[in-house]
N, C-alpha and C positions, 0 to 999 in steps of 0.2 A: 113479424115486421122487422125485428132485428136481423133475422136470417137473410131476408131479402136485401136489406141495407148492406149487410156484410158482403153478400154476393155481388151487389152492384159496385161496391168499393173495390173488390178484388178484380172484377171485370174492367173497371176504369183503370186501375193500376197496371193490369196486364196490357191493356191497349196502349197506355203511355210508354211502357217498356218496349213493346213491339215497334211502335212508331219510331222511338228514339234509336233502336237498334237498326232499323232499316234505312235511316238517313245516312247519307255519305258523310264520312268524317272529313271536315274541311282540312285541306293540306296547308302546311305552312307556306308563306310566300317564299319564293326562291329568286336568287339573283339571275338565273337564266331567263326569268320572265321580264327582266329589265330591258327595255328597248334601247339599243345603242345608237339609234338614229339621232344625229345632231339636232338639238332643240333651238328655237329662236333665242336670241340674246346670248346664251352661253356658248352655242355652237359645239356643245358636248352632250353626253347622254342625259345629263340632269337639267332640270328646268331652273328658271330664275327663282321660283318659289322654293325649290329644294335647296338652292344655294343660300338663300336668305335664312331659311330655317337652320340649315347646317352651320352657317356662321355663328348663329346664336347658340346652338347646342355645343359647338366646338369651344366657343368662349367660356361657356358655363362648365363644361365637363372635361375638356382635353387640354386647353391652352396652358394650364398651370404646369403640366408636365412636358407637353410637346412644343410649347412656345406659342405666342400670340398669332404668328403667321406660319405655324407648323414647322418652324425652323430649328427647334430643339436648342441644344447648346453646342458650342464649338468642339468640345472634347467628348462627344457622344459615343465615340468608339473606344473609350477608355473605361475600365471597370471602376466603380466607386469603392468607397471604404468597406462596403458590405459584399463586394465581389460581384455586383450587378452592373450591367451596362445601363446607362441612362436611356430614356426614351429616344428613339431615333427621330430624325426629322421626317416629316411626312410631305414636305414641300416639293418633292421631286429630286432632291439632292442626295437621297440615300436609296435604299432598296425597296421602299413601299411600291414604287411603280412597276416592279417586276412581278407583283402578285395579282392574280385575277380577282375580280370583284368578290367572288365567293370566299377567298382567303381573307381579304380585307374585312369583310363582314364577320367572318368566323372569329378572327382575332379580336375584333371589337366586342362581339357577343360573348365569347368564352374567356377573354382575357389573354394575358401573355403566358400563363403557366403551362398550357399544353405545348408551347414552342420554346420553353426555357426562359421566359421573361417574368416580370413581376406586375405587369399591368393588370388591374382588376377587370373582372367580367362586367359587361354593361347590359347584358340581355334582360335583366330584371329592371333596368332603369330606362333603356332606350328601346323602342319598338323597332321592328325591321325597317319600316319607312324612315324612322329617325336616324337609324344607323346609315342608311343610304344617303341621307342628307348630310351627315357628318363626313362621309366619304367624299361627297360632292364638294364640301367646304375645303378639304385639303387638296383635292385634285384641282381645284380652281387655281392653286399656286403653281401647278405644274406648267412648264413651258409647253408651247404647241408641239414641239418635237418630242418631248417626253410623253405627252398625252397620246400622240399618234403611235408611238412605239407601244405604249400600254394597250391602246385600243386594238392594235394588230395582234398582240398576245391574247387579249380577251376574246377576240373573234375566233382566233385559232383554237383556243382552249374550248370554246363552245362547239366547234366543229368536230372535235375528237371525242 
């Protein structure tokens, strides 16, 4: 009896392992899957809901360093006493708009260290969707001209 129970248990475990191994591993979401078609209300790639969530997340996690309206501080180009640059503005007045969505997401996820900064990594705090909402929140401050230039770069980047 115990032998048959042991055989049944082994067979069950083997089946579970085989089924698990045969399933496709889900791929992580990617910014290339983000539809760039203008959405109602925002007229940009992000929805009104993403903007609302992003504003909340930005206020909770980013504003203390980047400014309430992503404006940073006036002397953000000058190193501080520790030899670090302050967080740059994200409101379209600095270089953030030069970067594709993938880079913006990567810097938020991995932090500033890989690019020589001190910003902490947020990937264990913010999901991919939440990071997109944060990006929407600061892109909302970009002028239409800055957004159009960024969009052209983003579209070109995706074609290459």
